N, C-alpha and C positions, 0 to 999 in steps of 0.2 A: 504494500500500500504506500502511495505517495500522499503526503499531507501538506497542504498549502494553507497558510493563514494570511488573510487580508488585514492590513493595519491602516487605520485612518479614523479621524474623528467624525462626529455626527455630520451627516449630509455630504460626505465626500464622494459617495458613490460605491461604497463597499458591497451593498446588497445587489445592486444592478450588475456589478462586475461578477459576483458569484453566480448570479442567474445566467449571465452570458456564458460563463464557463460550462454550466450545466447544459445549456441549450446547444452550444456550438462545439464543445469539446467533449461532452459526455462525462464531465466530472460530477461527482456526487456533492451537491452544494448543501451546506448547513446554513439555513437562512434564519436570521433573527426576525421575529414577528412583533410588531408593535403591541398587539393584544396580549402576547405572553408577558411582555415587560409590565404592562399595566396591571396584570394579575399578581405580580410578585408581592409577597408580604413586605410591607414597609415601603413600597415604592413611592407612594404619594407623599409620605412624610419626608423621605429622603430628598425627592425633587423639590418639595416645598421649602426646605431649609437644609441645604447641603452642608453648611457650616455646623449646624447643631447635630445633625445625624450622619456626618461624614463617614465615621468609622463603621458603624453597623450597616449603613447603606452600601458602602463600598464592599464589605464582606458579602452582603446579600447578592449584589450584582456579580461579583466574582464567582461565587458558588453556583449561581444560575448558569453562567457561561460555561464553566467547567463541566457541570453535570450534563448540560445540554449537548456539549461537544462529545463527551464520552459515550452518552447514550446513542447519538447518531452514528458515531464511528463504529460502534459495536454491531450495527446493522448493515454496514457497507460491505460489499463483496471483497474477498481477499484479492489483492492485486489491483484494486481500483485506485483512482485518484480522488481524494476528497479535498474540498476547499471550504473554509469557514469564513463568514463575513464579520466575525467578532473575535479577533485575536486577543488573547489575554493581556498583552502588553498595553492595550488601550486603557485598561482599568487603572494602570499606574497614572496615566495622564489625567484621567478624570478624578482620581482620588487625592492626589498630592496637594492640590490647592485648598482642599477642604478638611485636611487633617493636621494634627500637630506633627512636628518632625518625628516624635517617638512613634505615633500611630502609623505615619507614612512608612517608617522602616519596618514595622510589623506587617503591614500590607505588602510591602515589597518581598518580605520573606515568604508570605503566603503565596504570592504569585510564582515565586521560584518553585515552591513545593507543588503547586498546581501543574506546572509544566512537566514535572517529573511523573505525574499521573497519566500524561498523554503520550501518544507516539511522538517520536522526534519530528520537528518541523523540517520538511525538505526544502521549502521555499517560502520566503516571506515577501509579500507584495505590499509596498508602502505607497499609498495614494497621497499625492500632493496637490494643492490647489491654492491659488491666490486668495487672500482672506476676503476681499471685497466680493469676488464671484461666489465664494463659499457662503458668505452671509446671505446673499440673495437666494441661493439654492435652498438654504435652510428655511428662509421665509416662505418660499414658494411651496415647500412640501407640507407646511402647516401643522407640524406637531406642536401642540399647545405649550409643552414644557420647554421647548427650544426657542421660543419666539423672543426671549430676552437676550439671546446670545448676540454679542457685538463682534465686529472684525478683530478688535483687540483681544477679546477672549479666545477667538480662534487661533490667533497668532501665538498666544501663550500656550494653548493646548498642543499646537503643532510642535512648539519647542520642547514640550514635555514628552511628546512621542519620540522625538530624536533622543532625548535623555533616557527614555525607557529602553530604546533599542541598544544604546551604548551600555546601559547598566544591566539589562536582563536578556538582551537579544542572543547572546552566544554566537557561535561561529556558524550562522545560518546564511546560505545564499540569499541575497536580497535583490529585488527588482523594484525600481521606483517608476511610478506611472504618474504623469502630470495630467490631471483630469481636465485642465483647461485646453490641452492640446490633443488629447485622445478622446474620442467619443465611442465608448463601448456599448452605447444604447442604440444609436442610429446608424453608425458607419460600419458597413460590412468590411471595408478595407482595414479600419482600425481594429475591429474584432479579430480578423485574420492575423494582423501584425502582432497583437498582444498574445494570442495563443501561440504563435511562432516563438516569441520571446520566452514565454513560460516553458514550452517544451524544450527549448535550447538550454535553459537553466537547469531543468530537471535531468537532462541527459548528460550534463557536464560531470566530469569525475569529481567525487567528493574529496574535500581536502582533509 
């Protein structure tokens, strides 16, 4: 089994990319659903006051993503390629601003342990996007709890994604995709190019 994780903050195009891989490359896609998030215990409290409930909310989200990933992977055929739209590294970026340094270190340790429970990541795809375009996309998709996010917030979270990769990423092959230059929703040419890049990365000898 090959395992790919897509890394990017809210509204960057993770889910649409995972769906594209499923439809065009036959990868088994693990898709995060908005309704599943809303049903999570403590979700509303966490989103309502992330500074007050940062630690327990972060643990809740991390556990959800880990369990969801493990359950889905257990059902995928041996030898298949699986791709998740919710890499665990993203939880570091979401959690760090809303936790004390001590709690942030605890959560970092939990993320490390969570990765040990999963198959090794064969490829990490990191989505980048200019903050002004990114903010408009978030506004357009209309999730109520995301509407207060500003370009500055997105810049800070993007920097934390980079920090998370440096701190927790390990020696994993990485592919960066600029969502302002590649259209994996509407362009067949771009879809083919991205799949080609991914297959090339997966076929490269492991270091």
